[in-house]
C-alpha positions in Angstrom: 0.0 0.0 0.0 1.3 3.4 -0.9 2.4 5.5 2.0 -0.1 8.5 2.1 2.6 10.7 3.6 5.0 10.1 0.7 6.0 13.1 -1.4 4.0 12.8 -4.7 6.8 14.6 -6.6 9.3 12.1 -5.3 7.1 9.2 -6.3 6.7 10.7 -9.8 10.4 11.2 -10.1 11.2 7.6 -8.9 8.6 6.2 -11.4 10.3 8.1 -14.3 13.7 6.9 -13.2 12.5 3.3 -13.0 11.0 3.5 -16.5 14.3 4.7 -17.9 16.3 2.0 -16.1 14.0 -0.7 -17.6 13.8 0.6 -21.1 17.5 1.5 -21.3 18.4 -2.2 -21.0 17.4 -2.6 -24.6 19.1 0.6 -25.9 22.8 0.7 -27.0 25.2 3.4 -28.2 26.1 3.3 -31.9 29.5 4.3 -33.3 28.9 4.7 -37.0 31.0 7.6 -38.0 31.2 11.3 -37.1 32.4 12.8 -33.9 29.5 11.6 -31.7 27.7 8.4 -30.9 24.0 7.9 -31.4 21.6 5.3 -30.1 19.9 2.1 -31.3 17.1 -0.1 -30.0 17.3 -3.9 -29.7 14.2 -4.5 -31.8 14.4 -8.2 -32.4 16.9 -10.8 -31.2 20.2 -9.8 -32.7 18.6 -6.9 -34.7 19.1 -3.2 -33.8 17.3 -0.3 -35.4 18.8 3.2 -35.5 18.3 6.5 -37.3 19.5 6.0 -40.9 20.4 9.7 -41.3 22.8 9.6 -38.3 24.6 6.5 -39.6 27.5 8.0 -41.6 29.3 4.8 -42.6 28.4 1.3 -43.7 31.3 -0.7 -42.3 33.5 -0.6 -39.1 30.3 0.0 -37.0 30.5 -0.7 -33.3 27.9 -0.6 -30.4 28.4 -0.1 -26.7 26.1 -2.3 -24.6 24.6 -1.3 -21.2 27.3 -3.2 -19.4 30.0 -1.2 -21.2 31.2 -3.8 -23.6 31.9 -2.6 -27.1 31.0 -5.0 -29.9 31.2 -5.0 -33.7 27.9 -4.7 -35.6 27.1 -5.1 -39.3 24.7 -3.1 -41.5 21.8 -5.3 -42.7 20.2 -2.5 -44.7 19.1 1.1 -44.7 16.0 3.0 -45.8 16.4 6.8 -46.2 12.7 7.2 -46.9 11.7 6.1 -43.4 15.0 7.0 -41.7 15.4 3.4 -40.5 18.7 1.5 -40.6 19.0 -2.1 -39.4 22.2 -3.6 -37.8 23.1 -7.1 -36.8 25.0 -7.8 -33.7 25.6 -10.6 -31.1 23.0 -9.8 -28.4 24.5 -12.0 -25.7 21.5 -11.8 -23.4 20.5 -8.2 -24.1 16.7 -8.0 -23.7 14.5 -7.0 -26.7 12.5 -3.9 -26.4 8.9 -4.3 -25.3 6.8 -3.1 -28.3 3.9 -0.7 -28.1 1.6 1.0 -30.6 1.6 4.7 -31.4 -2.1 4.5 -32.5 -3.2 4.9 -28.8 -1.0 8.0 -28.3 -2.8 11.4 -27.9 -1.5 14.9 -27.6 -0.6 15.5 -24.0 0.4 11.9 -23.2 3.6 11.7 -21.2 6.5 10.2 -23.1 10.2 9.5 -22.5 13.0 9.7 -25.1 15.7 7.2 -24.0 19.2 6.8 -25.6 22.6 5.7 -24.5 25.9 7.6 -24.4 29.3 6.2 -23.4 28.7 6.7 -19.7 25.2 5.2 -19.6 21.6 6.0 -20.4 20.4 9.4 -21.3 16.7 10.5 -21.0 14.4 13.4 -21.6 10.7 13.6 -20.9 7.8 15.6 -22.2 4.6 15.1 -24.0 3.3 14.1 -27.4 2.8 17.5 -28.9 1.0 16.4 -32.0 -0.3 13.1 -33.2 -1.5 12.9 -36.8 -2.2 10.4 -39.5 0.1 8.9 -42.1 2.4 11.3 -43.9 5.1 11.3 -46.6 8.7 12.0 -45.7 10.8 14.3 -47.9 12.4 11.2 -49.3 9.1 9.6 -50.3 8.6 7.1 -47.4 5.2 6.5 -45.8 5.2 7.1 -42.1 2.2 5.6 -40.4 1.7 8.4 -37.8 3.0 11.9 -37.5 4.5 12.1 -33.9 5.8 15.5 -32.9 7.4 15.4 -29.4 7.4 18.3 -27.0 10.8 17.5 -25.5 14.5 18.3 -25.8 16.1 15.4 -27.7 19.9 15.1 -27.3 21.7 14.3 -30.5 23.2 11.3 -28.8 19.7 9.9 -28.2 18.8 10.0 -31.9 17.8 6.5 -32.9 16.8 5.7 -29.3 13.4 4.7 -27.9 10.2 6.6 -27.4 8.6 5.1 -24.4 5.2 5.5 -22.8 4.3 5.3 -19.1 3.9 1.5 -19.3 7.5 1.2 -20.5 6.4 0.2 -24.0 8.5 1.4 -27.0 6.2 3.3 -29.3 8.9 4.1 -31.9 12.3 5.5 -32.6 13.3 9.1 -31.8 14.8 11.2 -34.6 15.7 14.8 -35.2 13.5 16.3 -37.9 13.5 19.7 -39.7 14.8 22.6 -37.5 16.1 19.9 -35.1 12.6 19.2 -33.8 12.0 15.9 -32.0 10.0 13.4 -34.0 9.4 9.7 -33.7 9.1 7.0 -36.3 6.3 4.7 -35.2 6.9 1.0 -34.3 4.6 -0.2 -37.1 6.6 1.7 -39.7 9.8 0.3 -38.3 8.5 -3.2 -38.4 7.6 -2.9 -42.0 11.0 -1.5 -42.9 12.9 -4.1 -40.9 11.0 -6.9 -42.6 12.1 -5.6 -46.1 15.6 -4.7 -45.1 16.3 -8.1 -43.6 14.8 -9.8 -46.7 16.3 -7.7 -49.4 18.8 -5.2 -47.9 16.7 -2.3 -49.1 13.1 -1.1 -49.2 11.4 -1.3 -52.5 10.0 1.9 -53.9 7.8 2.4 -57.0 9.5 3.8 -60.1 8.0 5.6 -63.0 11.3 6.3 -64.8 10.4 9.9 -65.7 11.6 13.3 -64.7 8.7 15.5 -63.7 7.8 19.1 -62.8 4.7 21.0 -62.1 3.1 22.9 -64.9 0.2 25.2 -65.8 -1.2 24.8 -69.3 -4.1 25.7 -71.5 -4.9 29.1 -73.1 -5.6 30.9 -69.8 -3.1 28.7 -67.8 -6.1 27.6 -65.7 -5.3 23.9 -65.8 -2.5 22.2 -63.8 -0.7 19.0 -64.2 2.8 17.3 -64.1 5.0 17.8 -67.1 7.3 15.0 -68.2 10.7 16.6 -68.7 12.9 13.5 -69.0 12.6 9.7 -69.6 14.8 6.9 -68.4 15.1 4.9 -71.7 15.1 1.6 -69.7 12.4 2.5 -67.3 8.6 1.7 -67.1 7.6 5.1 -68.7 9.7 4.4 -71.8 8.3 0.9 -72.2 4.7 2.2 -71.9 5.3 5.0 -74.5 5.3 8.1 -72.2 7.0 11.0 -74.0 8.9 14.1 -73.0 6.3 16.9 -73.2 3.4 14.8 -72.0 1.4 16.4 -69.2 0.1 13.9 -66.6 -3.3 15.1 -65.3 -4.7 12.0 -63.6 -3.7 8.7 -62.0 -6.3 6.0 -62.1 -8.9 8.7 -62.8 -7.9 10.8 -59.8 -6.6 14.2 -60.6 -2.9 15.0 -60.0 -1.4 18.5 -60.1 1.9 18.2 -58.1 5.0 16.0 -58.4 4.7 15.2 -54.7 1.3 13.6 -55.3 2.8 11.2 -57.7 5.7 10.5 -55.4 3.2 9.6 -52.7 1.6 7.1 -55.1 5.0 5.4 -55.8 5.2 3.7 -52.4 6.3 0.1 -51.7 2.9 -1.3 -52.5 2.9 0.3 -56.0 5.6 -1.9 -57.4 4.2 -4.2 -60.1 0.8 -2.6 -60.2 -0.9 -1.4 -63.4 -1.8 2.2 -63.5 -3.8 4.3 -66.0 -2.4 7.7 -66.6 -4.5 10.5 -68.0 -2.4 12.7 -70.3 -2.5 15.8 -72.4 -0.3 15.4 -75.4 -0.1 18.1 -78.0 -3.3 19.5 -76.7 -5.2 16.2 -77.0 -6.3 14.1 -74.1 -5.5 10.4 -73.9 -4.9 7.6 -71.5 -1.9 5.4 -71.2 -1.4 2.2 -69.2 1.8 1.7 -67.3 3.2 -1.0 -64.9 5.1 0.6 -62.0 8.6 -0.8 -61.7 11.0 -0.9 -58.7 13.3 2.0 -58.2 16.8 0.9 -59.1 19.6 1.0 -56.5 22.1 3.7 -57.5 
């Protein structure tokens, strides 16, 4: 039974410290280039996830475990579109993180960002500042939930764990635009890990065309996406798309921005048949195209 005379602030403080102690057992420091270490989460047995953007090299990677041992790790794959990199390492008894779901998170919920530096765990706490639906990263990846965190994230904690008050790992903390703290949800990480372990990369849809936004028509009232270049070996060339064509619809849904097409070229688009609505030489027509897989470059 709780002591009614106990200091509530001390109890709250002890609870936070206990959460950090428990969750930090599954968080390691990553030495992957640069002048500072970052963090990673023991996601599955022998599998670490960390922030792709913070991993500067692909070999000679090491991790520091909670007990201070430094071990070699190898890169299994990286996906810049979701900011997820996967490392393999010998876990040697290191516990796996307890997974949670970001779907239940609401603005105002208390969260902890937990990383690891050379000397031990590092933590910051705050609240979920904004929780939104699926969104598209600047590199074209689909992130299942937009999680903006109202807390101060140490650069060394990037790639570490976002933890709720039950100690569940809701996702991975990253530094977004203007160094604002964001989190990649656990569901997005799981999807990326599955593909990276299977193929070493995450498949992305590929049209094989250079595009830019355009206004056209006599009064420039209409908008579309102009084809400015064609990969001669890509899906667009095989389907007969031409430089100068204006794409105005995708499976009958209007498109007016390049970003809209990039959103449609997700992992699930590879191998699908699409009907493009075009304007060519002032005439409207439709063109069928099978989306390819973006080549590794």
